[in-house]
C-alpha positions as CSV (number, residue, x, y, z in Angstrom):
1,G,-4.3,-12.1,15.4
2,R,-1.9,-9.3,15.8
3,V,-2.1,-5.5,15.3
4,L,0.7,-3.2,14.2
5,G,1.0,0.3,15.4
6,R,3.6,3.0,16.2
7,A,4.8,4.1,19.6
8,M,5.6,7.8,20.0
9,L,9.2,7.1,21.2
10,C,10.6,7.7,17.8
11,S,9.4,7.0,14.2
12,A,11.6,3.8,13.9
13,F,10.1,2.0,17.0
14,W,6.9,0.0,16.3
15,L,4.7,-2.2,18.4
16,I,3.1,-5.5,17.5
17,W,0.2,-6.3,19.8
18,G,-1.4,-9.6,20.5
19,M,-5.1,-9.7,21.5
20,G,-4.7,-7.1,24.3
21,A,-3.0,-3.9,25.3
22,A,-0.7,-5.8,27.7
23,Q,0.4,-8.2,25.1
24,Y,2.8,-6.3,22.9
25,V,6.3,-6.7,21.5
26,G,8.3,-3.6,20.7
27,I,10.5,-3.8,17.6
28,V,12.9,-1.5,15.9
29,L,12.1,-2.2,12.2
30,Q,14.8,-0.1,10.8
31,Q,17.8,1.7,12.3
32,S,17.6,5.0,10.4
33,T,18.1,8.6,11.0
34,Y,14.7,9.3,9.4
35,G,12.8,6.3,10.7
36,S,10.3,4.1,9.0
37,H,6.5,3.6,8.8
38,A,5.0,0.1,9.0
39,L,1.5,-0.1,7.4
40,A,0.6,-3.8,7.5
41,A,1.7,-7.2,8.9
42,Y,1.1,-10.8,8.0
43,R,2.6,-13.9,9.8
44,G,5.9,-12.4,10.7
45,T,6.3,-10.1,7.7
46,Q,5.8,-6.3,8.0
47,V,5.6,-3.8,5.2
48,G,5.7,0.0,4.8
49,Y,8.1,2.7,3.8
50,S,10.9,5.1,4.8
51,P,9.6,8.6,4.9
52,A,10.4,11.3,2.4
53,V,13.0,13.8,3.7
54,F,15.0,16.6,2.3
55,G,13.3,16.3,-1.1
56,L,14.1,12.6,-1.4
57,P,11.2,10.2,-2.1
58,T,9.7,7.5,0.1
59,H,11.1,4.0,-0.4
60,A,9.1,0.7,0.0
61,L,10.4,-1.5,2.8
62,L,9.8,-5.2,3.8
63,W,10.8,-6.7,7.2
64,H,10.7,-10.2,8.5
65,G,10.5,-9.3,12.2
66,P,12.9,-7.0,14.0
67,G,16.0,-5.8,12.2
68,V,17.2,-4.5,8.9
69,A,14.6,-3.7,6.3
70,T,14.8,-4.9,2.7
71,E,14.6,-2.2,0.1
72,M,11.7,-3.0,-2.3
73,E,11.8,-0.1,-4.8
74,P,11.7,-1.5,-8.3
75,A,14.5,-0.5,-10.8
76,G,13.3,2.3,-13.0
77,Y,11.0,3.8,-10.4
78,Y,11.6,6.7,-8.0
79,G,9.5,6.8,-4.8
80,S,7.4,3.9,-3.5
81,A,5.5,2.4,-0.6
82,I,4.0,-0.9,0.3
83,N,0.5,-0.7,1.8
84,D,-0.4,-4.3,2.4
85,V,0.9,-7.9,2.5
86,W,-0.5,-11.4,2.1
87,G,1.6,-14.5,2.1
88,T,4.7,-13.9,0.0
89,K,3.1,-10.9,-1.9
90,Q,3.1,-7.2,-1.2
91,A,0.9,-4.4,-2.7
92,G,1.5,-0.7,-3.0
93,W,2.7,1.8,-5.4
94,A,5.8,3.2,-7.2
95,R,6.4,6.4,-9.2
96,K,7.6,6.4,-12.8
97,P,10.2,9.3,-13.0
98,A,9.7,10.1,-16.6
99,T,6.0,10.9,-16.2
100,Q,5.8,11.4,-12.4
101,S,2.8,9.1,-12.5
102,V,2.1,6.7,-9.6
103,H,1.6,3.0,-10.6
104,A,0.0,0.2,-8.6
105,I,2.6,-2.5,-7.9
106,L,2.4,-6.1,-6.8
107,W,5.6,-7.5,-5.4
108,N,6.6,-11.1,-4.8
109,G,9.1,-10.7,-2.0
110,S,11.9,-8.7,-3.7
111,A,12.5,-5.5,-5.6
112,S,13.2,-7.4,-8.8
113,D,10.1,-9.6,-8.7
114,F,7.1,-7.4,-9.3
115,V,4.1,-6.7,-11.6
116,D,3.1,-3.2,-12.6
117,L,-0.7,-3.3,-12.2
118,H,-1.2,0.1,-13.8
119,P,-4.0,0.1,-16.4
120,S,-3.0,2.2,-19.4
121,A,-6.5,3.8,-19.7
122,F,-5.8,5.8,-16.5
123,A,-3.3,8.5,-15.5
124,Q,-2.3,7.0,-12.1
125,S,-3.1,4.0,-9.9
126,Q,-2.4,2.8,-6.4
127,C,-2.9,-0.5,-4.6
128,N,-4.2,-0.1,-1.0
129,G,-5.1,-3.6,0.1
130,M,-4.9,-7.3,-0.9
131,S,-6.1,-10.8,-0.2
132,E,-4.6,-14.1,-1.4
133,S,-5.6,-13.6,-5.0
134,H,-7.0,-10.1,-5.3
135,Q,-5.7,-6.5,-5.0
136,I,-7.8,-3.4,-4.4
137,G,-7.1,0.3,-4.8
138,V,-7.8,3.3,-6.8
139,V,-7.1,4.7,-10.3
140,Y,-7.1,8.4,-11.3
141,A,-8.4,9.8,-14.6
142,S,-6.1,12.1,-16.6
143,N,-7.2,15.2,-14.8
144,G,-6.2,13.6,-11.4
145,D,-9.5,14.4,-9.7
146,Q,-11.7,11.5,-10.9
147,M,-10.8,8.7,-8.5
148,R,-12.3,5.3,-9.1
149,A,-12.2,2.2,-6.8
150,V,-10.7,-0.8,-8.6
151,M,-9.8,-4.4,-8.1
152,W,-7.1,-6.6,-9.8
153,T,-6.2,-10.3,-9.9
154,G,-2.5,-10.0,-10.4
155,T,-2.2,-8.3,-13.8
156,A,-2.9,-4.8,-15.3
157,S,-5.4,-6.2,-17.8
158,S,-7.4,-7.8,-15.0
159,V,-8.6,-4.4,-13.6
160,V,-12.3,-4.2,-12.7
161,V,-13.8,-0.8,-11.8
162,L,-15.8,-1.0,-8.6
163,H,-17.0,2.6,-8.7
164,P,-20.6,2.9,-7.3
165,S,-23.2,4.8,-9.4
166,W,-24.0,7.3,-6.6
167,A,-20.4,8.3,-6.1
168,V,-18.4,11.2,-7.7
169,R,-15.1,9.7,-6.5
170,S,-14.4,6.3,-4.8
171,V,-11.4,4.4,-3.3
172,G,-11.0,0.7,-2.6
173,M,-9.2,0.0,0.7
174,G,-9.5,-3.6,1.6
175,I,-10.6,-7.0,0.4
176,H,-11.2,-10.4,2.0
177,N,-13.3,-13.5,1.2
178,G,-14.8,-11.9,-1.9
179,R,-15.9,-8.7,-0.1
180,Q,-14.5,-5.3,-0.9
181,V,-14.5,-2.2,1.4
182,G,-13.7,1.4,0.7
183,Y,-15.4,4.7,0.5
184,G,-16.8,7.2,-1.9
185,Y,-17.9,10.8,-2.1
186,D,-21.5,11.7,-3.1
187,T,-22.6,14.7,-5.1
188,S,-22.9,16.7,-1.9
189,G,-19.4,16.0,-0.9
190,W,-20.2,13.6,1.9
191,Q,-17.9,10.6,2.4
192,R,-19.8,7.3,2.6
193,A,-18.5,3.7,3.2
């Protein structure tokens, strides 16, 4: 297993660790004035985004090891990020400029090969994690405050709401081997896993 993290040398320099602090490889994922942020890695592939600067939006990025990043923002969207990767697929979000709403996106290795996972019954959605066949994240009601943890299986119509009965708001963060993880807020405002 490997762990991805950032060294504080500059925002474009990232470290991939082996199974110990002494086993790391420093990589420059993108040569950019404004840097980049890597959020997840899977078997030689890293994903993340370039940060928003000077009023410009973030842009989803994909790397296959050190070097130049591949721009992953789908046509017709303005602002995006990839939060997780599994095999040849990537999961995250992209913003629709006409409505300014964020949509959960599932990519298949390129900016032109993607599925908009956004369920029409909600105002916004975001994919936070994924496994081989499932994606997990959050949807927002039209007022923007009512967050609900959700899971997909590759299409917008496959959305399943995972929101626990005790929670006021909930967010799905990760999924593996049929198990989902995330957090919610109870009626007292306490965050619970």
